[in-house]
N, C-alpha and C positions, 0 to 999 in steps of 0.2 A: 481078379472077375471071371467068373466061371465061363467055359466054352459053349453052353448054352444061351445063357444070355448073349453073347454078344453077337450069336447065330440070329436069332431073333432082335437083335437090336438092327442087324446088317440088314434084317430081311425086311425092317420098315420101314429104314430107310431110301431102298429100293425101290419100296413101291411107292412111296411119298414121292420121289424124283418121278418115276415113269408117269402115277398122275399129274401131277404137274407139264412135264413133258407134251403130255394127250392132249391137255387146255390149251398148249400155245398155238397161234396161229400163226404159219408163217408165210409171209408174201412169197419169197423167192420159189418155196414149194406151194404148188396147188394141190387141194385135196384130192383136181381129178386125173394126177399124175403118179398117186400113190396107190397100191396095191393095197388091196385089202385082205386081212389077215386073220383067217377063220379062228375060232375060240377052239383050244385044247385041254385036253388037264393038268396042262403047265401052267403058271403065274399067269396072271389078269394082264392083259397088254391091250391096250388103245390101237387102231387101225393105220392111226396115223405113223405110227413110231417105229422104226426098223435100224436094225445097227448093224454095222460092219465093223469086220476083225481088222485089226492091222496087218500090216507087213508083218513078214516071218522076220525079220531082224528088229522088229518093235516088242515092247514089252507086252505078252501073252493078255493080261490084265488090262491091258489101253484100251479103250474102246474110243470109236469117233461117230459122230452121229455123218454120215452121208446124205445127200439128195439122192432120193428116190432114182431108183435103176428103171430101166423101158423092159431090160428083159424080164420076162416071166419065169416064175421059179415057180416050183409045185410045191403044194400046203408041209408036205414033211419036207422038204430042203428046208423053209426057211422058218419050219417049227426049231430043225437043226441048230439053225444059223444062231436064230433066237437065245437056246441050251447053251450054245458054245458063246456068247456075249454074258447071260447071264454068270454062268461058270467064272469068267475073267473078272466079272463083277465083285462078284463074292468074294475071288483072291484079294481085288483092290481092298476090299472093304474088309476086311481081313488083316491085309498089313496094315492098314491103318491105325484100326483098332488096335493090335501089335504095338505099333510105335505110340498112339494114344495111351496105351496101356505104361510102356517103356516110360512116359512123359508123368502121369499120374504118377507111377514108384518112382521116381526121381524127386517129384516135387512132395509125397509123401515122407519120403528119407529125408527132404530137407526141412519138412516140418517139425518131424522128429527134433533133427538137430538144433533147430531153433529152439524148440519146445524144453531141449534139455539146458540148453544154454541160459535159457527163461526162470528155469528152475535152481538151474546153479545161483543165477541173479537172486532168487526169491531167498535161496539159501545164504547167501551173503546179508542179503536186506534184512532178516531175520536172525542172524548172530547180532549185527550191529545194533538192532531194536535192543535183543535179549542184554547186552553190554550196558547201552543207553540205562535200560530199567535199573539195571541189576547198580549203575552207579550213581545214578537219583537215588534209587531205595537208602544206600550206602550214604549217602549226603543228607538224605531225610533223617537215617538214623544215629549217624555224627551228629547233627544239628538237636535233635530230641537230648540226644546225651548230653551234651556242652550245658543245654540251657537246664534239664534238669539238675546237673552236676551244682552250676550257679547258685540256683534256688537253694540249692542245700547245703553248700557253703554257707550262702548268705542267711538262709535263715538259723543254722548253726551259729555263726556267729553272733544273731542278736540275741537268741535265747542264750547265750553264756552270759553274755554283758546285762540283759535285766537278769539271772538269775546273783551275779555278783552284784550288781546293785540293791537288789531285794534282800541278797545276805548280808550287808554293809547296814543296809538299817534297819533291819533284824536285830542286829549285833547291837544296835546302841539301843534297843528298846530293852534288848535283854540285860542288860546294865543295868537300868530305871527299875527294874523289875524282879529279879533275879532274887530275891529275902520272900517275895509273894511264890514265886512257883517252887524252891524247895519244899514248903508244907503241902503244897496238891500236886507236886510231880509225881508219884504215884499212884494214884488215882486218872489223874489227868490223862498217863499214859495210855492206859488201858483202854479208857476213853476213848483217845483219840484215837491209834490203832484202829480199833473198829469203828469208829466213824469214816476215818480213813478209807480202810476196804470199802466199805459203803460206796462214799463218793466215787471211787475207784471203777466200780463196776455199773454202778449208775452211770458214769460218763462214759463208758466202753461199750454199755448196749443202747445208748443213745446213739454214742459215735456210728453203731453199726445199722441202726432203726434211720438215724436222716444227718448228711453231712452238715447241714447248715445250721442243727441245734445247738450244738457244742458252742460258738459264738453268744448265745441267746445263754446259754449255763454258765459262761464266762464274766458274760454282763450282771448277769444275778449273784453269781457267786464273789464278782468285785464286792458288787452295792451288799452283800451280805455283811464282806468281809471288814466293810467300812462302816458298815451297822453295829458290828460286835465291836472295834474298834473303840468307838466313842460311848458308849452300853457299857462293856465290860474291858474297861483297860488292864485290868489286873488279870487277865487270863490272856495270857501272850501264845497258849500254846494254841490255842484253837484261832488263832489270826497266823498262824505257823501252818497249822492243819489246811489252810484256805489257801495258802500260799504255795505249798506242799502238793495242793490239788489239781491247782492253776498250771503247775510247772507238768506234773502228770500228764494232764490232758494235752498238754503241748506237744510232750516227748511222744505222747503214741498217736496224736493227728502227725507226727512231722515223719515219725518211723512207716505209720498208713500210706503216708504219700510217699518215702522211700520206694516203698513195696510196689504201690502201685506203678509208680515209673518202671522200675525192674521190671514188672511183670507184661509190661507194656512195649517195652526192651524187649524180650523175652516171646511174649508174641511175634512180633514184628521179623526177629530173628527166624522165626516158626513160616511165619509167610513167606519169608525170602526165599528162603530153603524150597518149601512145597512149590514155589513159582518153577524154581530154578529145574527141580525135580519133571514137572511139569513140560517144561519146553524142553528138556532132555528127553522125556520119553514120546514129545511130538516129533522132534527132531530124530528119534530114532524111527518112528515109523514111514516118515519122509523118505529114508534112507531105505526102508525096504520096499516102500510103493515104487520109487523108483527107476529098481532092478526088475521091476518085473514085466514091460513092456516089449515086447520084444516086435508085433506085430503094429502095424496101425491103430488100426479100430481098437485095439487093448491098450495102447501109449494115450489116444484120445484121450480115452475113458481114464486110464488113471493119473494122469497132468487132471482133468478134470475133480475127481475127487481128491487128489492133493490138496488142487487150490481151494475146493472145499473147508476141507479140515484145517487147510493153515485159515482161511477166513472163522474158522467154530474158533479155533485156537485161541486167536489174536483177538477176539471180540470176550473171548473168556478170559482173558489175560488180561484185557484190558480195565473189562468189568470188574475184575477181582481187586487189579491196581488200584482204581478207580475208588471200589467199597472203601477198601483197605485204607485210602490215603485220605477220603474222609473220617473215618473212624478214627485214623491216629490225629489229626488234625483238631477232632472233635472233644478229644481226649488232652488235647493240647489244652486246647483254649480252656477246658473246666479245670485242667490243673492250674493253670496262671490263673485262673479267673481266683481259687482257693489258694492259691500263694499270695496273689496283689492284697487277697483279704486280709491274710495271716500277716504278712510281711507290713500292710497298713497297721495294724492292732497292734503289732510289736516297736512298730516306731511309735505311734501314740504311749505304748508304755514306760520306753526309752526316755521319752521326752519328758514324760513327768517325771520318771526318776533325773535324769537329767538336771531339770529344774531345780528337785530339793537340794542336788546333791553337787553337781559340776565337780572344779575344779578340789574342791575341798577332801573331798573322800582321798585323790591320790596323795594331794598334802599333806595329810593327818596320817596317811600309811609310811611318809618318807621320815616324817619327824617321829613318828613310833618307832622309827628303826634306827637304833643304835648302830651306824654305819664305821667301821673301821679308821685305822690314821691316816689308810695311805686311797682314801677315796675320792683323793683331789681329782683323778679323771674322769667324773660326773658331778663334782660341781658347777653351781652357776646353772643349771640344768632345770626347768619346770616341765614336766610332759603333760600333754592334754592326754585323758585317756580315750575322747573323740577322734583325737586326731594325731594320736603317736603313729609314727613309721617312720623306716629307715632315711628318710631323707629330713625329717624333723627331729631325729636327735643328734643333738651336737656334745659332745663330749670335750669339756672346757680345760683339757688337758695342756699343762705348762709346755710340754714339751713339744709339741703336737702344734700348740702358736703361741707362742714366747708372748707375743705381744695378748693379753688379754683384757677383756672389757670390764671398767669401775663404774657402775650406772651411777654411783655416788657421786664421784667425783667427776662423772662426763669426763673420762679421757678416756682415750683409745688409742693403748702402744702401736707400734708400725711391728708385725707380725714379722719376724726373722725364719728362716731357714735353714736346718743344720742336717745334714744326710744321714751326720752319726748320730742324731738326736733321736732318730725314728720317727722325724716330721712327716707326713704324709704329701708327697705335691698338689692333689687335688685340695686336701685340704687349708696347705698355705695358700694355693690361689684364692680358695674360695672368703678368707680370712685377709687377703690382702684386697680383694675388692672392694670387700665388706669396707675396709678402714680406707678405701680410695670415694667410697660415699658415703662415710661418717663425716669425715674431714672436708668434703666437696673439693676433692683436689682435681684441677682442670685433667681432662684425658691426654693434651698433648705430653703432660709431666708424668703420667702414670709407668713409664718406661725406668723412667729415671731413680724415681722411688723404689720400682722392683727392682734395680741392681742394686741397689741398697741393704735389703731385705737380705741380700747371699750373704752368710757367716760362716759357713761350713767349709774346712779346706779343700775338697772338693768341689762345691758348687761357686765355688769365688775364682777359682782357678779355671770353670769352665766359662764363667760371666766374661774375664778379663780377655779369653781369648775368642769370643764370639761377641763382645757387644757394641764391634764396629758393623755386624753385620748385620744387627737388627736396625729395624727402622722405625717399629711402634711398636705398643705394647701386644698388638695381637700376633704379632712375628715373635717375640719374645716368649708368648704364651704358648703357640704351636710348637716349637725348639726345646721348649724347660719339657713340656710333658713326653714330646719323644725321646725327652733321653734320662729324665727322672720317673717317669711313669710308661715306660716301653711296654709292649704285650709279654716282653721277658717277665719284668718287676710284677706285671698284675699275673704271670704264671705261677711266681714265686710267691705273692701273698694269697691267690688259691690254695696251693698248697699248703701254705699255715692255717686256712682257713678251717681243711677238711683234715688235716693232720694234730693238731696242737691241741694240747691236754690241759685240764685246768690244772694247775696249781696252787696248793694252798699259801707257800712260801712264797708266792710272788707279789703279796700285800695285796691279792683282788678279794671282792667277796663275789660269790655266784652272778647278782646283778652286774657288777662293776667288769669282771670278766665276759659276759655275753654284750652288752656295750659297747666293750672293746674290738670283739670281731665284727659286731654290726657294722657299724661305724665303717670298719677296713672295709668289706662287701659292698657299702654303699656306694664305692669309688672305684670299681669294677665294671667294666665294659664289656660283653652287654650284661644290665643291672640283674642281677637275682632275685628272686622274688623270695618274699618273705618265708614261705614254706620251704624252700632252698636251705635261705639261711638258717632258719629256726633248726631242721633237721641236721646241717653240716655241726653247726655248734653244740647242739644235744649232746652228739657223738663226745664231745671236749668231757663230760663231766662224770663222774660212779657212776657204775650200773643202778643202784637203789635211785639217784636225781634223776638217772634217763628214765627209768618206770615211774615215777611222779611226774614229770612232767608227757610222758607219751600218752599215761591215764585221763589225762584230759586233752581234747580236741582242740588244740591252740594255731592260730590260727596267722595273729600278728604278733608285732613285737611289745605292743601294749602289754598284751595279754599273756605272755612268757617272763616277760619282765616285773609282771605283777604275782604269777607264782612264785619267782624265786623271791623278790621280796619276803612274801609270808614265809617261805622254807626259812630263810635268815631269821626272821622274827619268831616263830617257832622256835628255832634250835637257839636264840638267845637268851627266849624269856624263859624257857626248860628248864628246871632243876637238875632234872636226870637227861639222858636221848630218850630220842622219840618211843624207839625197835627196842625190845632186850625185855629182861623178867617184868614179873609185876613189881609195883612200888610195895615196900614193907609198909603194915601198917603204923610202924612207932619206929619210924625213921626218925633222926637225929633233926633234921635241919624241917619236917613238916610238924603242924600243928598237933599238939598231942589229942589221941584218940579220947572222945569224952564216951566212958564207958557206963556212965548213968543216965545217959539221955536217951531217955524212949523215943525220945522217933524214931533211933535205929532198930527196935526190939520189932525184933520179926521182919527182914527187912526182907523184900520180896526178891524171886529172881531177879536179878539185873542182867543188861547182856553185857560182856566187857569185849572190848575189840582190841585184844593183843597182836603184836608182827611177833614174825618167826624169830628164834632165838639166834643172832648172828656169831660168828668166827671172833671179832674184833666188837668192842663197844665203845663208842664216844663221836658217835656221828659223825658226819662230811669232813668235821675237822679236825679228826683225829687220821694216825698213820698216812700223812701226806696226803691229805684231802680226800682218801677212799674209803672212810671208812661204812658200817652198818647205816645205810640209810636207806629206808622202807619206802617203797613204795605203793600208793592205795591200792592195788592189785596184789599184793601178796598179804594183804591185812587178812585176818580170818577171824571169828567169830566164837567166841565159849560165854557157857553159862554160869554165871556163878550160884553154887547150890547152898541151900539155907543151912547149911552147919558151917558156914566159913566165917572167921569173925566180920562185924561190921567196918568197912571202910570211913576213913577220915572225911574231912570236907575236902579236902586237897582233892582225894581219890574221884569223890562225885563230882566235883565243879572239873576235874578233867576230862573223863567221860561225858559229863554233857558237851564238853564244848566238841569232840569227836564224832559225836552220835549230831551233832548238831551241823557241824562240817560235811559229813557223808550224808543226810539228809538234802540239805542244800545244792549238793553234789547228784544226786538223783543218784546215789550206789545202790546197789540192790539189794542190799542186806537190808534196808527198809521196805523194801518191797515185800 
């Protein structure tokens, strides 16, 4: 506070006090006893106000009102006393003003300290809000990714099932009309390729223009397919073309949905990054603003600016987060609606194919595949393609369960446990409890029957040593598992699951080897998922078979088993290995080439699918089960020139089967 302002304020206060004193009427001091004071050039005073200085030992600024004295003084002397009193009052007021200034300064410092504390609290609250917002955004992003991943896996699985069912159905129709297709193969292939390209282009344009249009086009394509099937049963390739159009449209839309989901995730990540940068910039600005306030007035203004900017930044961040959250929710809801529609349509298609085929598809494949002599490990087992899982697959192994089921005779022998025979403890307990339920044995006798099931040398000694301590079957079961299926035993099983290799000399086929380790993995705790088991067992096979399995997106045990069955069927039915050089036109075991047949004259160029030339020949059955077995990704195309000799019927049939399989799998060659 400036000195000039302080003086003016002191004069105003003094004038007010003197005016108030002049208006007072004192009963002790009558007005007739007061001496009048003449007005001078000094300050304006009332006539009834008189001042008296204190004693010399008292404060010179202290003044005391005293009753009027009778001694007469001159005007000049009175004026001098009055000025002395006024100066004393000025000094007193100045001291009071300085004291008030010190108090105000202390209060200002206290307010500044409190303001700094409030700013620190605001910073901490802002940091906590920032962390909470980041955690919420991360949780939302994780939820969106998980949901998109689940939808993606489900759609891929159902699409593969529908494609496989359609493939089996079309294969049966191919057998019926093969002779007619051979006559019109060359002309229909070019026509259908043009129609397929046209349909694909139309579907892509329609998809980009309107997302809902593909459903109506799919329904129209199905109706057209049914009409063509009823009206033109001899034109099988048209039906295959429509099926390829449907599959291509589904794949394109699934890819579009995946790209949109990935774009949404990327946009969310960008928004989170931009918000984080904005918050960091706001925090830096706040830090800079807090270092400026040196004086009380500037500190107050800085605090006000900081608070305003904080409110603005928080409002802006909240608004952006709200808008982004609403956009994300809207996109998620739209994606869920599209996914639900697609899943509903796929379920309807799968239900139709399942009603037509059912279990006959898998049973027919099992009957058509000749198994080796030692495939008793997978006998007495029927797997439903719609219900196949690790728990539903049971190997009817004589070593695993010495007592087997004979449904024809109605007998169920007692399962026996021999640790030297490789019997799994969990499998033994499962078979034993099934035996109890099948025979209707009372629960109080389960322990007695379980004791008789121990036939191994170590297990019998263990039972004799521990039998007196068992009170019921539950205690026996817990002790049995802790001894024979301990974490150490499970660790050894896990090692064999990840480190074993397929050996043809063991007498197991590809599918039997896979089922063996799937069954072992089903007893582990914690349980492994189907994908983990598939990846672990896939590494057992030679690299060629691994590539064949990796080229197909397999997520269930039934799908892997189906692919392995196909590989076995192809290997056993083929007269030569799948990979290698071309087939000689006049091989002794092949039908003779009919050179006089005009049907092969001027044979147009046909795409020939040929694998790479391996170092060894003979497929996976040669050289300890690790022969050259090429996967689908290693195939390449070659064009047959017009100067080559026309192929025989065996070559044509094999080429058509390979082209058909590639078209069903959605191979990029056909596109």
